[in-house]
N, C-alpha and C positions, 0 to 999 in steps of 0.2 A: 498358534501362529509362527511363521518363519522367518528367518534372514536370509540375504541375498548379498552373498559378498564376490563384487569383479575387483580384479587387480589387471591392469594390462603393466607389465613390465617389458622396459626397453632400455634403450643406448639414450644418452644425457638428451631430454628434450630440451629446446630452447628456454631460458626461464622467463621470455615476456610471453609464452605461450600459455604456460601450465597452469594459471588460475582459470582463464579461460576455457580450456581444454577439460578440466575436473569439470566446470560449471556445465558445459557443452554433453559431456557424457551421463552426468545426474539427469540432464534435461532429456536427452534422448531416450534413457532406460526408462525414466518414470513415465512419459508420455506414452511409451510402449506398452507398458505395464496397465495404466490406464485404458489404453486402446483395447486390450485383452480383457477386460472387466477384472482385473486385480488390483486392488486395492491395498492400502500400505500406510503405517503407521507414520514414516521416518525415512527421509533420505539424505547423507551425510557424503559428502566428496572431498577429497584429499590428492595432493599434488605434490611429489618430490622432483627432484632432477629426474630420477628413473623411472617412475611408476604415477599411474591416475589410480585411484581407489575410490569406489563407489560402495558403501552397506545400506541397503535398503532393508527396514525393520518392521516385522508387523503383516507379513503377506500372509496368504490363505495358503495353506498345503493343496488346494482343490480349487480348480476354478469354481464359480457359481453355476447353477442350472441356468438354463437358458429355456425360457418359454416363447417361442415367437408366433403369435397370433395374426394371421391374415384374412382380410374379408376378401371373399369372392364373388361370383355373378347372382344375380338372381335365380331361384329354385326355378326350375322350367326353361333357362336359356338355351341359346342352343349349344350343341355338343362341341362343337370348336371353342367357344368361349369356356365351357368348363374344362376341355383336356389342356387349354391353355394355362388355365388356373393350377389345375393338378400338378403340371409340370415343373412352374414357377415354385410352387409350395414344395417340391421334392416328392410327391405321392404318386400312387396308381389307380386311388380306386377312391368314387365319393364316398366307400364305408368309412376312410379313415376321417371324413369331416362332419361337421356337425350343422343342423340349420339353427339361423337363431331369426326372431321377429324383431326387427330394428324400428318397428313404429312407419316404415315408408317401405315394408315389403320383406318377404321372407329370401333372407340370404343364405348362401353356402360360406362357413367359415372354417378356416384350415388351422389346427393346434399342433403346432410341432414343439415336441419338449426335448431338449439336447441336455444330457447330463453332462455337468461340469467335467473337464479333463483334470489330470493331474498338473499342478502348475509347473512342475521342473520340464514337462513337456513340452510347454510355451517358451521355456527360457532360452533354447539353444537358438532360437531364429531370433528373439530378441535383442540378445547379446551381438549375434554377428551383424545385424543391421547396424545396431547402434556404434561398432567399432568399425564399421566401414561409411557410413555417415559423418563421423567427425570431422567437421569443417577447419581443418589445416590451412594456415595461412601459406605454407609450403609442405610440399612431402616428398618423398622420393621411395625409387624402388632399391631393393637389394638382393644382391646374389643374382639368380636368374629369374627372380619372381616378378610378376606383375602385379599385385597388390601393392598399392602406394599408401605409406604412413608417413607420418613426420620423421620418425628414427626406425631403424629395424627393431621390430617385436622380438622379444626373446621368450617371453613365456606369457601366458592366460591362465589367473588363477579366476575359478567360477565355482563358489559353493551356494550351494541353497539347502538350508536345513540339515547342515554339516554332511552332506553328500555331492561329490563331484557332479556337474552339470552334464550330462552327455552330450559332447559337441566338439566342434572344431571350427577352427579361421582356417579356410583356403587361401594360400597365398599363390598358388600357381597351377594350370590344369595345362598339362602337355601331351603330345601324342605318345603313346603307350612306349616304355622302353624294354628293352629285352630282358633285362632285370632289375625288380626294383631295389631302390636304395634305402638306406634306413632314412625314415622322416618321411615316407612318401605311404600313399593308399592305392592299392591296384587292384581294380576289379577286371574282369575276364573282357575283352573285347571292347575295353572301355579306356578313355585318358586317363594318364597316371595325375594323379591329384598330390601336389605339395601342402602339407597342414600344420597346424599348429594345434594343438588339441587342448582342449581346457584341464585343466588340473587343480591340484591342491597345494602346490608347492609356490615357492618364492624364495628370493634371497635377500640376505641383510647389506651391510655394506660393502662397495666393491673390494676395499682392500681390508677391511679391518672385521670382517665376517661373512666372506664371499660364500660359505657352504649355503645347501640347500637347507629352507625351512619347510617342515610340515605344517600346514593350518588348517586346523578345525573347525572355526569360526572367528567372527571380527573380534570379540577380546582377546582370541588367541593371538590373532593375527597382529594387532595392537602391541600386547606384550613380548612378542619374540622379536618384532621388528626393534622395539626398545633396546632388547638384549643384544641386538645384532648392531648398534650404532646406527639407526635410523630414527630421526624424529620426524615422523609421519605429519603431523601437524603444523600447517604452515605458521599459524600465530605462534605457536609452541617455539617454532625455529626464529622465527621473528624477536622473540622476546629473550630467547637465549643468545642471540648474535647482540642486543643491545646490551644484557647484563655483563655479558664478557667484554665488549667494548667498554662500556661506563667504568667497570673496574681495571681495565689497565690504563685508562685514561686519568684516573683519579690516582693511580701509583706515580703518577709520574706529575702529577700536579697540574694535569690540563683538563680540559672539558671535550666531550666528542661534538663535532658541528652536526649539525641535524641536517638530514637527508634520507626522508622517507622514500623517495624514489630509489635511491641506492641501494635502502632496507629492502625493499619488495625484490630487488635485482638478485642481491646476493641471497636472500632465502632461496631462492629458484638455481641455486650455483650448489649448493652443498647439502647433502644429508646429515650429516655429524660437524655443528659449525666448532670450530675450534679457533677460538681470537690468538693472533699474536701481535705484537708493536715492532716496527720497523724504524729505521732514521732516516732521514731526508740529510744528503749533504749541505752543509752551510754554504757551500759554494754557489749553491743554487737558491738560496732563499733572498737572493737580491732580483730575482725573477719575479714578475707579477704574481701575487697568489692565486690570481683567478685561473693563471694558467698553469700554474702548479697543482691545484687542487683538480682542473681540468682534465690534464693528463693522468693524474692518478686515478679519479672517478671513472672517465670514458674508458681509458686502455687499461687499466690494472684491477679497478673496482677496490679501490682502496677507501677506508673512513679517513677524512682529514682531521686533524687535532686542533685546539684554538687554545692561547695561554688567557691567562686572566682578564687580561686588557682586550680578548677578543681578535688578537692577532693570529694571524698561521703559526702553528708550532712545529719544528723541523721534524717530525713523528708523523708516523699513520698506522693506522689500524688494517690488517688484513684478514680473513677469515679461511685459514685453511680447512680443506674436506677431513682430516682426519688428525688423529694423534701420531707422534712419531718418538721414536726413542731418545732422541736428543733433545726433547720438548720443543722442536720447532726452530732449532738454531739454523741448520742448514735450508728450512722452508725460506725464512726471514732473510740469510745471506741470499738467498737466489732471488728474492725479490726485489731485495736493493738494488742489484748488480743491474736487473732488467730495469727498474727506475731510474738509475743513476742515466742509463743510455739515453732513455726518452729525455730526461730532463737536459741531457748534454745538448743535445738538437734545440730544445728550447732556448737555453742559455746561448747558445751561438747565434739564434735569430734574434734574440733580445739584444744582445748588445751591437749587435750591427744595425736593426731596425732603428735603435734610439740614437743614433750618430749622423740619421738622414733626416733634415728639418721637414716637417710635415708638409709643409709648404711645396715641398720637393717631391714630395710622395704622391702628394695630389695632381700633380701634373700628369702621371702616368694614367692618371684614370680615362686620359683621352684616349688608351689604347684599349680599352674595356668597354665592351658592348653592352647596354643595360638591356636593349631589344632591339631587334632587326629594325622594329618600324619606330624606335622611338630614341635610338640613336645612343651615344654613348653614356658611359657613368659620368664623364665630366658634364655632358648636357644637362644630366638629371641634377646633378650638383647646383649648377648655374640658374635652374627654376627653380629649385629647393631655398637657394637663396634671396630670390626675389619676394617669394611667396612668405617664408619665413620674416622679414623686413616688414611685410605688411601686417602679418598675424602680430609680430612686437609692437607696432604702433598700437594697435587695437588693444592690446592687452598690458602697454605701459612696461614693456620690456626695452631694455637696452638694445637699441637698433643696429648700433657698432659691433656690439659683443654677439649679438644673434645672427649677423653677417657672417662673423667671422668663424662662427661653431659650424655654420652650414657651410663654411667653405672647406672647414677641415675633418666636417663629419665622416667622411667616408673616405681619407686619406689610408689610411691603417689597414685596407682591403688590399694593398698591394703590399703588405709588408710580409716579409718571410715567417713572422710568427701566425699572424692572422693563416696564412697558406699554410702553416701545420696543423692549427689549431680554430679552424673556421669558428667554433663554439663562443671565442672570445671579441670578435670583432666589435669594436665601438670602446670596449674595454682597453685594448692594446693604445689605442688612438689617445684616450684619457690620460695614461700614463707617461705616453710620449709627450703630450701636449705640457702637463707639470712640469716633465723634466726639461722642457725648450722652452719654460718661462711665460707659458699662456697663463691668463687669468682662469682663476677658479670656476666662474661662470662657463666660459669656452670650455673647459677641460670636463667640467661635469655634462654638458651637453652633446659632446661627443659621443659620451658613453650612453646616455639617456635617451638619445632620438630615435632607439630602435624600440623602445617602450611604450606601451606595458605589451610584450610577447602574447600574453594569455589571462585566462582572468584571474590566474593566482600571482601573476607577476605584478611588481610596485609600479605604480603609475608617477611620473616625475612630476614636481612643484614646482621647481624654480623656473621663472619666467622665460630666460634664455632657453632652457632647456623644454619647456614646453611648445614655444613657439618652432621650434627646429623641428620637433617630434612630429608634430600637429602639420608643418609643411611638407615634410618628407611623406607622411602617410596619404593626403590631400591629392599631391602632386600624382603617387602612385595611382591612386584609384582613378582620377580624372584622366591620365592618361592611359590606364588600361580600357577604360569606359570607352575613350575616345578613338580608339583601334577595333573594339567591339570585342575584347577580350573579356567580357564579362562572366562572373561565375553562372553557372547551371545547378540544377540538382545534384545531380553526382560530382562535379567537378571545380576545382576552384585553386588551379594550379598556381596563381599571382598571389594567394591568401589573400583576397580582397575582403573578403568576410572578417578575417581578423584584422584588417588593416582599418575598416569601419568601425569595428568594436572598439580599437585603439583610440579612434577619434574620439567617439563615444565617451568614453573614460576621462579621456583628458579634461575635454570640453565638460562635463559633468562635475566631475569631481574636485577641478580647479573653479567650477563656477563663472566660466568664462562666458560672457557677454558678448560673441562673435556670431555672424548669420553665415551660416555654411554656404547659402547661397552666394554670398560675395565672395568668398574664397575661392567657390568654384569658377566663378568668372573671372578671376584673376589668373588661376591654374589654366584655364581654358586658351587665355589670350596669350601666355608665354608658350602655350603648345600650338597657337596658331590654328584653334580648332573653333570654328563659327558655328556650330551644333549647340544651338541654345538650348533643345529638348533633352541635351545631356544633363543639366542641372535638374530637371524634372525626376528623371531616370536615376539619378545618383541620389535624390531628397528621397523617393521612395524607397531605396536599397537602405538608406539609412531608417528610415522608419521600420522596415522588416526588421533591422539589426537590433533596432530599440525595442522594440516587441520581446524578442529573443532576450537580451540582456535584461530588462525587468523584468520579465515571467522568471527569471532566475531569482529574483528577488521577490516575488510572489506579487507582483504589481499585474493587474488585469489587461488582458490584451484589449479588451473591448473599452476599456476607457483610454487606453491609448488612440485607439481609432476614435474613439468620440471627440476626443481633444482635439486629432487633426481635423476631424470633419470635413474630410475631403480637401483641404489645404496643403500647401506645399509649406513645411515650416521649418526653416531654417537654424532658429535659434533654440537649442536642445535647452536650455535652463528655462528660456519662458515656457517650452512646452511641457518640461516635467512639472513646473508648478502648476499649471494648469491641470494635467494629472493629478497630482495630490490633492488639488481643492475637488477637483472632481469626484474624485474618490471617497473624500470626508464628505461629501453633500448625500452622494448616493447611500451611503451607509446610515444615514440619519433618519428617523421617519418621516420627517416633511419631505426629503429627498425621494424615499421609497415611493411614497405615496403620491408625490407629484411625476415620478417616474410611471408608474400604473394609469396616473389620469393622462399623461403624454399618449401612450400606446393607445388608449382608449380613444381618444380625439384622434389619433393619426390612422386606427381603423375605421372609425367611422367615416372621416375624410376618404380615406381611400376607396371604400365603398360605394359613397355618395358621386364620389368626381369619377370614377368608373362607370357609373350609372347615367349620370349628367352630362358628361364627355368632355368636361372642363375644369378648370381649377377654381377653387372658392378662398383666393388668397388676397381679396379686397379688404379695406378697410370696412369694419361694420357699420352702419347707419345708426346714428344715436336715437333718431326717431322712430325706428323699429325695435328698440330695448323696452318692453313691455313689465318683465318680471323683476322684481328688485336683483334676485342674485346675478341675471345676466348683466344687468347695469353696474352691479360690483364687481363681477368678473370684467368687464370693461375698463372700468377703471384701475382696477389692479394690475392689468396688464399695460396700461400706460403709466403707471407707478413702477412698476419694475423694470420694464425698458429704459425709462429715466433715468433710473437709479443704476443698471445693471453695465449699460454702456459707456458712463466715464468710467465705472470702477473697471469695466474689461480694457478701456485703452491706458488705463493708469498701472496695468496689470496688477490689479489687486483684486486676486481670483476670489480670495475668502469672501470679499464685499459683494464680488459678482454673483456668490452661491446664495449669501445672504438675501440678496433683494429677490432671487429667484424663489427663494422659500417663504417669502410673503405670500406666493400666489396660492400656497396648498389650500387654505380655507377657502378662499373664493372660486376655486377650482371645483374642488369637493362639494362646496354648496351647489354650484350650478348642475353637475351630474345629479344631485339629489332631487332638486325641485325644478328643472327645467326638460321639458320635451323638446329635442334636437329637431326630428322631424314632425315638426308640426303641419297642420292640415293647411293652412295659409303659405303659398310659394315663397313668397317674399320674406315671411316671416323666417322661415325653414331656411333660405340663402342667406338672412343675415346670422343666423346662430351657427352655421358652418362657417361662415368668415370669421366670428369667435372663436369657434375649434382651431380653425386655422392661425388666429393670432396666439394662442396655446402654443402650437407647433413650431410656427415662425420665431416666439420670443425665446423658447430655449433652444431651439436650433443656432440662435445667434453665438451663444454662450459654446455649444458644442451639441454633437450629432447624436442625438439622444436615440434616435434610432437605431443605432448599433449597440447600444448595450444591454447586457444580458442580466435576467433574473435581478 
């Protein structure tokens, strides 16, 4: 068994693209190896800023022999059929075929045996195709080449069983030149090809070890890169970054602020991480901490540090890509100088913005268009105020504080600080609100009304914050559905799916007993939308989003559909209680058996009703109940309905399911002892009405027909 090693060495690959590209290279190469009949033991992909690497182990040195057996025409068939068969099999004579009796006659069979070729002969085409098919989000050309890639490729290392794979990547094909320049292949009378040949060399760190490294195999490759200041394994780079950052922080009595996203990005920016610590000028420490960290994280990729009490420390950690003779002092000084310039802008805007009352800033929203068909942002704020007040009354929040928070929630959009750092919208408004004497509920609601922004974001719990956040999202959903800007399979430019998931989390995680239908009605009224059908569309949209949200938590989608039972349900808390009770019920023996009985009854009814041309939904005639088991079932159905209906009305879903569970015994006994398709037509029809009673009783609680398994 042999090893295949591939390295694509280039200029710096964007950090966000590296992991996906390494996975794509692995997928493409291994798929093409499998298609060529080449099995392997393992495949490992790595990425650094300058290289994508793939090592495939356990490959055979030769491809397996191929035996292709084809059945031809019957012996004695016309010559045209025989000749067509021979051409298709690549043969010239029937002497190369054999006759076989298949039991249905004697037929010609062609058996073509092809010896497997050397694996190395199949690899150039596989590697070339994989390189060309890598799906980069963005690509470029360089020099005069026609080949496109994410960044200029500098070399391709391709080794199989220690030998260089014979091949090259064509970068450009042009008309023949009078004289061939270095790096071209000239064939008489043919175009000139600019190529990048496969080789057995790579390079280490750009500055610390730029010399050429000759590679023998993957183990040698790893060893030589490690000696050339390259940490090949991404997880090892991340561990090294964290280790150095934590050590530097601890030496200052500080702790590193957790930031997995930044760690992932920095791991894609350096091949040899060297941690250094810098200082934030004290003059900037009165700027909101979120602004400081956003500037450091987004623009400079610095790690923030915290004091023992969780406050932002006037220090930061950066990861250089090399060691220096002065132990990084010049690097730190340069980075501090760049940060100082960026934070000077932030401080200027902060000092300016907090002098202007938020009420005054809010007036400027009349000059900002929210959407061409929906008016200005000021108009949206007014709508949110009205809807938030309705929600506040429903959830017992302070109505005046809610109105005030909704009025000021988007005022910071016109501040210079948010213009410079859009990521801190809402947060800036909260800080200014506190400085200008607004109460805490209003200030916090200003920051929280955008939340939750995603599944990992925290969900507001303070009543005023919840009311404003709900109103903002519901207004957005109703408004865009109202102008027919609904999400499609591939497009959601206004993030309406995210808004719906935000509403679901706000309602469910806070246990809010509000009916979304009522809120849609208020929102439509404020938008002067008379289309009542929008409410149904929105509820269906929410049902789809709820399925997505609950599926991620392991809740079965069919149980949600069953609990909805084709109805529009605007009370999400009530709906989820039904789903939980239904899930508990179908996971019991009684529930599973009753579900099976329901299906049996429904299948019989479907067949018989199709045959008879009418439904059997009537009430069974007590006089026609002859067998004890059918009498017992009729009585059990009456009892189950009498018990389940008030429990369902009282939202006692556990009690409702318990009432249904009492049907198991009578239903089982009925199917064991009673013949539904009796010879007497009246008796048969009456028993079908009993089956319809089973279907009707269960479907009154949930649509059991959509429950799977």
